[in-house]
PQR file of N, CA, C, O and H, with PARSE charges and radii, in Angstrom:
ATOM      1  N   MET A   1     169.628  62.380 102.629 -0.4000 1.5000
ATOM      2  CA  MET A   1     168.407  61.734 102.217 -0.0000 2.0000
ATOM      3  C   MET A   1     168.095  60.617 103.216  0.5500 1.7000
ATOM      4  O   MET A   1     168.978  59.842 103.585 -0.5500 1.4000
ATOM      5  N   THR A   2     166.860  60.542 103.642 -0.4000 1.5000
ATOM      6  CA  THR A   2     166.439  59.554 104.630 -0.0000 2.0000
ATOM      7  C   THR A   2     165.531  58.521 103.977  0.5500 1.7000
ATOM      8  O   THR A   2     164.577  58.874 103.282 -0.5500 1.4000
ATOM      9  H   THR A   2     166.143  61.172 103.343  0.4000 1.0000
ATOM     10  N   ASP A   3     165.833  57.232 104.204 -0.4000 1.5000
ATOM     11  CA  ASP A   3     164.937  56.177 103.735 -0.0000 2.0000
ATOM     12  C   ASP A   3     163.749  56.117 104.670  0.5500 1.7000
ATOM     13  O   ASP A   3     163.914  56.023 105.887 -0.5500 1.4000
ATOM     14  H   ASP A   3     166.608  56.946 104.768  0.4000 1.0000
ATOM     15  N   GLU A   4     162.566  56.172 104.116 -0.4000 1.5000
ATOM     16  CA  GLU A   4     161.364  56.147 104.929 -0.0000 2.0000
ATOM     17  C   GLU A   4     160.736  54.761 104.850  0.5500 1.7000
ATOM     18  O   GLU A   4     160.501  54.240 103.760 -0.5500 1.4000
ATOM     19  H   GLU A   4     162.431  56.248 103.128  0.4000 1.0000
ATOM     20  N   ILE A   5     160.469  54.172 106.004 -0.4000 1.5000
ATOM     21  CA  ILE A   5     159.834  52.863 106.070 -0.0000 2.0000
ATOM     22  C   ILE A   5     158.369  53.074 106.410  0.5500 1.7000
ATOM     23  O   ILE A   5     158.047  53.753 107.385 -0.5500 1.4000
ATOM     24  H   ILE A   5     160.661  54.596 106.889  0.4000 1.0000
ATOM     25  N   THR A   6     157.493  52.504 105.624 -0.4000 1.5000
ATOM     26  CA  THR A   6     156.070  52.627 105.902 -0.0000 2.0000
ATOM     27  C   THR A   6     155.486  51.241 106.106  0.5500 1.7000
ATOM     28  O   THR A   6     155.887  50.280 105.450 -0.5500 1.4000
ATOM     29  H   THR A   6     157.755  51.952 104.832  0.4000 1.0000
ATOM     30  N   MET A   7     154.549  51.153 107.009 -0.4000 1.5000
ATOM     31  CA  MET A   7     153.865  49.895 107.269 -0.0000 2.0000
ATOM     32  C   MET A   7     152.777  49.699 106.226  0.5500 1.7000
ATOM     33  O   MET A   7     152.031  50.635 105.938 -0.5500 1.4000
ATOM     34  H   MET A   7     154.223  51.935 107.542  0.4000 1.0000
ATOM     35  N   PRO A   8     152.670  48.510 105.656 -0.5600 1.5000
ATOM     36  CA  PRO A   8     151.577  48.273 104.712  0.2800 2.0000
ATOM     37  C   PRO A   8     150.241  48.252 105.443  0.5500 1.7000
ATOM     38  O   PRO A   8     150.171  47.927 106.628 -0.5500 1.4000
ATOM     39  N   ARG A   9     149.201  48.597 104.729 -0.4000 1.5000
ATOM     40  CA  ARG A   9     147.851  48.580 105.280 -0.0000 2.0000
ATOM     41  C   ARG A   9     147.043  47.506 104.568  0.5500 1.7000
ATOM     42  O   ARG A   9     147.379  47.129 103.445 -0.5500 1.4000
ATOM     43  H   ARG A   9     149.258  48.861 103.766  0.4000 1.0000
ATOM     44  N   PRO A  10     145.993  47.009 105.192 -0.5600 1.5000
ATOM     45  CA  PRO A  10     145.154  46.018 104.525  0.2800 2.0000
ATOM     46  C   PRO A  10     144.716  46.536 103.160  0.5500 1.7000
ATOM     47  O   PRO A  10     144.266  47.674 103.027 -0.5500 1.4000
ATOM     48  N   GLY A  11     144.852  45.693 102.163 -0.4000 1.5000
ATOM     49  CA  GLY A  11     144.483  46.062 100.809 -0.0000 2.0000
ATOM     50  C   GLY A  11     145.627  46.581  99.964  0.5500 1.7000
ATOM     51  O   GLY A  11     145.498  46.677  98.743 -0.5500 1.4000
ATOM     52  H   GLY A  11     145.217  44.768 102.271  0.4000 1.0000
ATOM     53  N   ASP A  12     146.770  46.923 100.603 -0.4000 1.5000
ATOM     54  CA  ASP A  12     147.938  47.365  99.846 -0.0000 2.0000
ATOM     55  C   ASP A  12     148.519  46.198  99.057  0.5500 1.7000
ATOM     56  O   ASP A  12     148.411  45.044  99.473 -0.5500 1.4000
ATOM     57  H   ASP A  12     146.875  46.845 101.594  0.4000 1.0000
ATOM     58  N   THR A  13     149.125  46.498  97.938 -0.4000 1.5000
ATOM     59  CA  THR A  13     149.840  45.476  97.184 -0.0000 2.0000
ATOM     60  C   THR A  13     151.111  45.116  97.953  0.5500 1.7000
ATOM     61  O   THR A  13     151.828  45.990  98.440 -0.5500 1.4000
ATOM     62  H   THR A  13     149.212  47.435  97.600  0.4000 1.0000
ATOM     63  N   ALA A  14     151.374  43.818  98.051 -0.4000 1.5000
ATOM     64  CA  ALA A  14     152.567  43.365  98.775 -0.0000 2.0000
ATOM     65  C   ALA A  14     153.826  43.794  98.029  0.5500 1.7000
ATOM     66  O   ALA A  14     153.832  43.845  96.800 -0.5500 1.4000
ATOM     67  H   ALA A  14     150.792  43.108  97.655  0.4000 1.0000
ATOM     68  N   PRO A  15     154.885  44.101  98.761 -0.5600 1.5000
ATOM     69  CA  PRO A  15     156.144  44.449  98.099  0.2800 2.0000
ATOM     70  C   PRO A  15     156.733  43.223  97.402  0.5500 1.7000
ATOM     71  O   PRO A  15     156.399  42.088  97.740 -0.5500 1.4000
ATOM     72  N   ASP A  16     157.597  43.458  96.443 -0.4000 1.5000
ATOM     73  CA  ASP A  16     158.271  42.345  95.784 -0.0000 2.0000
ATOM     74  C   ASP A  16     159.145  41.621  96.791  0.5500 1.7000
ATOM     75  O   ASP A  16     159.892  42.246  97.544 -0.5500 1.4000
ATOM     76  H   ASP A  16     157.868  44.381  96.168  0.4000 1.0000
ATOM     77  N   ILE A  17     159.046  40.308  96.798 -0.4000 1.5000
ATOM     78  CA  ILE A  17     159.874  39.490  97.676 -0.0000 2.0000
ATOM     79  C   ILE A  17     160.594  38.483  96.796  0.5500 1.7000
ATOM     80  O   ILE A  17     159.961  37.799  95.992 -0.5500 1.4000
ATOM     81  H   ILE A  17     158.439  39.801  96.186  0.4000 1.0000
ATOM     82  N   ASP A  18     161.891  38.385  96.936 -0.4000 1.5000
ATOM     83  CA  ASP A  18     162.715  37.418  96.203 -0.0000 2.0000
ATOM     84  C   ASP A  18     163.803  36.993  97.168  0.5500 1.7000
ATOM     85  O   ASP A  18     164.796  37.696  97.354 -0.5500 1.4000
ATOM     86  H   ASP A  18     162.406  38.941  97.589  0.4000 1.0000
ATOM     87  N   GLU A  19     163.608  35.833  97.782 -0.4000 1.5000
ATOM     88  CA  GLU A  19     164.501  35.390  98.847 -0.0000 2.0000
ATOM     89  C   GLU A  19     164.940  33.950  98.629  0.5500 1.7000
ATOM     90  O   GLU A  19     164.221  33.175  97.999 -0.5500 1.4000
ATOM     91  H   GLU A  19     162.801  35.261  97.632  0.4000 1.0000
ATOM     92  N   PRO A  20     166.127  33.575  99.147 -0.5600 1.5000
ATOM     93  CA  PRO A  20     166.553  32.176  99.062  0.2800 2.0000
ATOM     94  C   PRO A  20     165.717  31.306 100.000  0.5500 1.7000
ATOM     95  O   PRO A  20     165.267  31.763 101.051 -0.5500 1.4000
ATOM     96  N   THR A  21     165.515  30.046  99.607 -0.4000 1.5000
ATOM     97  CA  THR A  21     164.810  29.101 100.462 -0.0000 2.0000
ATOM     98  C   THR A  21     165.809  28.218 101.194  0.5500 1.7000
ATOM     99  O   THR A  21     166.995  28.205 100.865 -0.5500 1.4000
ATOM    100  H   THR A  21     165.881  29.675  98.753  0.4000 1.0000
ATOM    101  N   ALA A  22     165.330  27.490 102.177 -0.4000 1.5000
ATOM    102  CA  ALA A  22     166.197  26.605 102.960 -0.0000 2.0000
ATOM    103  C   ALA A  22     166.750  25.460 102.115  0.5500 1.7000
ATOM    104  O   ALA A  22     167.758  24.855 102.479 -0.5500 1.4000
ATOM    105  H   ALA A  22     164.366  27.501 102.443  0.4000 1.0000
ATOM    106  N   THR A  23     166.100  25.159 100.992 -0.4000 1.5000
ATOM    107  CA  THR A  23     166.544  24.045 100.146 -0.0000 2.0000
ATOM    108  C   THR A  23     167.418  24.497  98.976  0.5500 1.7000
ATOM    109  O   THR A  23     167.745  23.697  98.099 -0.5500 1.4000
ATOM    110  H   THR A  23     165.281  25.651 100.697  0.4000 1.0000
ATOM    111  N   GLY A  24     167.794  25.775  98.962 -0.4000 1.5000
ATOM    112  CA  GLY A  24     168.695  26.271  97.932 -0.0000 2.0000
ATOM    113  C   GLY A  24     168.000  26.888  96.733  0.5500 1.7000
ATOM    114  O   GLY A  24     168.671  27.349  95.809 -0.5500 1.4000
ATOM    115  H   GLY A  24     167.528  26.424  99.675  0.4000 1.0000
ATOM    116  N   GLY A  25     166.676  26.911  96.723 -0.4000 1.5000
ATOM    117  CA  GLY A  25     165.940  27.535  95.632 -0.0000 2.0000
ATOM    118  C   GLY A  25     165.690  29.000  95.902  0.5500 1.7000
ATOM    119  O   GLY A  25     166.338  29.604  96.757 -0.5500 1.4000
ATOM    120  H   GLY A  25     166.132  26.537  97.473  0.4000 1.0000
ATOM    121  N   ARG A  26     164.752  29.567  95.175 -0.4000 1.5000
ATOM    122  CA  ARG A  26     164.355  30.956  95.370 -0.0000 2.0000
ATOM    123  C   ARG A  26     162.849  31.005  95.564  0.5500 1.7000
ATOM    124  O   ARG A  26     162.117  30.234  94.942 -0.5500 1.4000
ATOM    125  H   ARG A  26     164.226  29.077  94.480  0.4000 1.0000
ATOM    126  N   PHE A  27     162.382  31.904  96.420 -0.4000 1.5000
ATOM    127  CA  PHE A  27     160.960  32.172  96.559 -0.0000 2.0000
ATOM    128  C   PHE A  27     160.720  33.559  96.010  0.5500 1.7000
ATOM    129  O   PHE A  27     161.262  34.542  96.514 -0.5500 1.4000
ATOM    130  H   PHE A  27     162.976  32.530  96.925  0.4000 1.0000
ATOM    131  N   ARG A  28     159.900  33.633  94.972 -0.4000 1.5000
ATOM    132  CA  ARG A  28     159.552  34.918  94.364 -0.0000 2.0000
ATOM    133  C   ARG A  28     158.055  35.109  94.501  0.5500 1.7000
ATOM    134  O   ARG A  28     157.273  34.327  93.960 -0.5500 1.4000
ATOM    135  H   ARG A  28     159.459  32.834  94.563  0.4000 1.0000
ATOM    136  N   LEU A  29     157.657  36.131  95.214 -0.4000 1.5000
ATOM    137  CA  LEU A  29     156.241  36.383  95.426 -0.0000 2.0000
ATOM    138  C   LEU A  29     155.513  36.561  94.096  0.5500 1.7000
ATOM    139  O   LEU A  29     154.364  36.142  93.960 -0.5500 1.4000
ATOM    140  H   LEU A  29     158.293  36.766  95.654  0.4000 1.0000
ATOM    141  N   ALA A  30     156.161  37.170  93.128 -0.4000 1.5000
ATOM    142  CA  ALA A  30     155.532  37.391  91.819 -0.0000 2.0000
ATOM    143  C   ALA A  30     155.138  36.073  91.150  0.5500 1.7000
ATOM    144  O   ALA A  30     154.189  36.041  90.366 -0.5500 1.4000
ATOM    145  H   ALA A  30     157.095  37.511  93.238  0.4000 1.0000
ATOM    146  N   ASP A  31     155.851  34.992  91.448 -0.4000 1.5000
ATOM    147  CA  ASP A  31     155.522  33.683  90.868 -0.0000 2.0000
ATOM    148  C   ASP A  31     154.198  33.150  91.384  0.5500 1.7000
ATOM    149  O   ASP A  31     153.646  32.215  90.805 -0.5500 1.4000
ATOM    150  H   ASP A  31     156.622  35.019  92.085  0.4000 1.0000
ATOM    151  N   HIS A  32     153.678  33.724  92.456 -0.4000 1.5000
ATOM    152  CA  HIS A  32     152.445  33.235  93.092 -0.0000 2.0000
ATOM    153  C   HIS A  32     151.300  34.229  92.960  0.5500 1.7000
ATOM    154  O   HIS A  32     150.281  34.100  93.638 -0.5500 1.4000
ATOM    155  H   HIS A  32     154.127  34.484  92.926  0.4000 1.0000
ATOM    156  N   ARG A  33     151.465  35.225  92.087 -0.4000 1.5000
ATOM    157  CA  ARG A  33     150.428  36.237  91.909 -0.0000 2.0000
ATOM    158  C   ARG A  33     149.110  35.574  91.529  0.5500 1.7000
ATOM    159  O   ARG A  33     149.069  34.707  90.657 -0.5500 1.4000
ATOM    160  H   ARG A  33     152.293  35.331  91.536  0.4000 1.0000
ATOM    161  N   GLY A  34     148.046  35.986  92.186 -0.4000 1.5000
ATOM    162  CA  GLY A  34     146.727  35.425  91.937 -0.0000 2.0000
ATOM    163  C   GLY A  34     146.376  34.279  92.866  0.5500 1.7000
ATOM    164  O   GLY A  34     145.244  33.794  92.849 -0.5500 1.4000
ATOM    165  H   GLY A  34     148.080  36.690  92.895  0.4000 1.0000
ATOM    166  N   SER A  35     147.331  33.837  93.677 -0.4000 1.5000
ATOM    167  CA  SER A  35     147.117  32.757  94.644 -0.0000 2.0000
ATOM    168  C   SER A  35     147.224  33.314  96.057  0.5500 1.7000
ATOM    169  O   SER A  35     147.850  34.350  96.283 -0.5500 1.4000
ATOM    170  H   SER A  35     148.250  34.230  93.691  0.4000 1.0000
ATOM    171  N   TRP A  36     146.613  32.625  96.990 -0.4000 1.5000
ATOM    172  CA  TRP A  36     146.768  33.003  98.399 -0.0000 2.0000
ATOM    173  C   TRP A  36     148.138  32.550  98.874  0.5500 1.7000
ATOM    174  O   TRP A  36     148.538  31.408  98.643 -0.5500 1.4000
ATOM    175  H   TRP A  36     146.104  31.784  96.806  0.4000 1.0000
ATOM    176  N   VAL A  37     148.851  33.441  99.534 -0.4000 1.5000
ATOM    177  CA  VAL A  37     150.188  33.144 100.055 -0.0000 2.0000
ATOM    178  C   VAL A  37     150.290  33.746 101.449  0.5500 1.7000
ATOM    179  O   VAL A  37     149.875  34.883 101.672 -0.5500 1.4000
ATOM    180  H   VAL A  37     148.527  34.368  99.722  0.4000 1.0000
ATOM    181  N   VAL A  38     150.840  32.984 102.382 -0.4000 1.5000
ATOM    182  CA  VAL A  38     151.130  33.504 103.714 -0.0000 2.0000
ATOM    183  C   VAL A  38     152.646  33.618 103.823  0.5500 1.7000
ATOM    184  O   VAL A  38     153.369  32.636 103.655 -0.5500 1.4000
ATOM    185  H   VAL A  38     151.177  32.060 102.201  0.4000 1.0000
ATOM    186  N   VAL A  39     153.114  34.824 104.106 -0.4000 1.5000
ATOM    187  CA  VAL A  39     154.543  35.061 104.297 -0.0000 2.0000
ATOM    188  C   VAL A  39     154.732  35.422 105.758  0.5500 1.7000
ATOM    189  O   VAL A  39     154.140  36.382 106.251 -0.5500 1.4000
ATOM    190  H   VAL A  39     152.527  35.622 104.243  0.4000 1.0000
ATOM    191  N   TYR A  40     155.561  34.651 106.447 -0.4000 1.5000
ATOM    192  CA  TYR A  40     155.772  34.840 107.880 -0.0000 2.0000
ATOM    193  C   TYR A  40     157.239  35.136 108.126  0.5500 1.7000
ATOM    194  O   TYR A  40     158.111  34.404 107.658 -0.5500 1.4000
ATOM    195  H   TYR A  40     156.042  33.872 106.046  0.4000 1.0000
ATOM    196  N   PHE A  41     157.514  36.204 108.858 -0.4000 1.5000
ATOM    197  CA  PHE A  41     158.879  36.560 109.227 -0.0000 2.0000
ATOM    198  C   PHE A  41     159.022  36.415 110.734  0.5500 1.7000
ATOM    199  O   PHE A  41     158.114  36.774 111.484 -0.5500 1.4000
ATOM    200  H   PHE A  41     156.805  36.798 109.238  0.4000 1.0000
ATOM    201  N   TYR A  42     160.137  35.900 111.172 -0.4000 1.5000
ATOM    202  CA  TYR A  42     160.372  35.766 112.604 -0.0000 2.0000
ATOM    203  C   TYR A  42     161.791  36.221 112.920  0.5500 1.7000
ATOM    204  O   TYR A  42     162.662  36.220 112.050 -0.5500 1.4000
ATOM    205  H   TYR A  42     160.874  35.608 110.563  0.4000 1.0000
ATOM    206  N   PRO A  43     162.016  36.614 114.183 -0.5600 1.5000
ATOM    207  CA  PRO A  43     163.365  37.064 114.565  0.2800 2.0000
ATOM    208  C   PRO A  43     164.368  35.918 114.437  0.5500 1.7000
ATOM    209  O   PRO A  43     164.001  34.745 114.510 -0.5500 1.4000
ATOM    210  N   ARG A  44     165.584  36.261 114.253 -0.4000 1.5000
ATOM    211  CA  ARG A  44     166.652  35.279 114.179 -0.0000 2.0000
ATOM    212  C   ARG A  44     166.661  34.449 115.470  0.5500 1.7000
ATOM    213  O   ARG A  44     166.379  34.979 116.544 -0.5500 1.4000
ATOM    214  H   ARG A  44     165.882  37.214 114.194  0.4000 1.0000
ATOM    215  N   ALA A  45     166.974  33.185 115.374 -0.4000 1.5000
ATOM    216  CA  ALA A  45     166.978  32.281 116.523 -0.0000 2.0000
ATOM    217  C   ALA A  45     167.909  32.791 117.625  0.5500 1.7000
ATOM    218  O   ALA A  45     168.971  33.357 117.363 -0.5500 1.4000
ATOM    219  H   ALA A  45     167.202  32.754 114.501  0.4000 1.0000
ATOM    220  N   ASN A  46     167.478  32.573 118.846 -0.4000 1.5000
ATOM    221  CA  ASN A  46     168.256  32.919 120.037 -0.0000 2.0000
ATOM    222  C   ASN A  46     168.530  34.411 120.187  0.5500 1.7000
ATOM    223  O   ASN A  46     169.558  34.800 120.741 -0.5500 1.4000
ATOM    224  H   ASN A  46     166.616  32.113 119.059  0.4000 1.0000
ATOM    225  N   THR A  47     167.626  35.242 119.701 -0.4000 1.5000
ATOM    226  CA  THR A  47     167.762  36.685 119.898 -0.0000 2.0000
ATOM    227  C   THR A  47     166.548  37.196 120.649  0.5500 1.7000
ATOM    228  O   THR A  47     165.473  36.606 120.538 -0.5500 1.4000
ATOM    229  H   THR A  47     166.791  34.926 119.250  0.4000 1.0000
ATOM    230  N   PRO A  48     166.680  38.268 121.405 -0.5600 1.5000
ATOM    231  CA  PRO A  48     165.496  38.807 122.078  0.2800 2.0000
ATOM    232  C   PRO A  48     164.531  39.372 121.031  0.5500 1.7000
ATOM    233  O   PRO A  48     164.956  39.954 120.034 -0.5500 1.4000
ATOM    234  N   GLY A  49     163.286  39.199 121.261 -0.4000 1.5000
ATOM    235  CA  GLY A  49     162.322  39.757 120.334 -0.0000 2.0000
ATOM    236  C   GLY A  49     161.363  38.739 119.894  0.5500 1.7000
ATOM    237  O   GLY A  49     160.468  39.035 119.102 -0.5500 1.4000
ATOM    238  H   GLY A  49     162.941  38.726 122.071  0.4000 1.0000
TER
END
């Protein structure tokens, strides 16, 4: 069985996100439903990319 990764398209519902924060809390995208949210991902520090 192969896991298939698909790129979201404009207008798609965002996937569930539940991640730790730098201050020890949790960020849950569902907690912000109905609000504008910008989620930015960047490569790990000191890595090519």
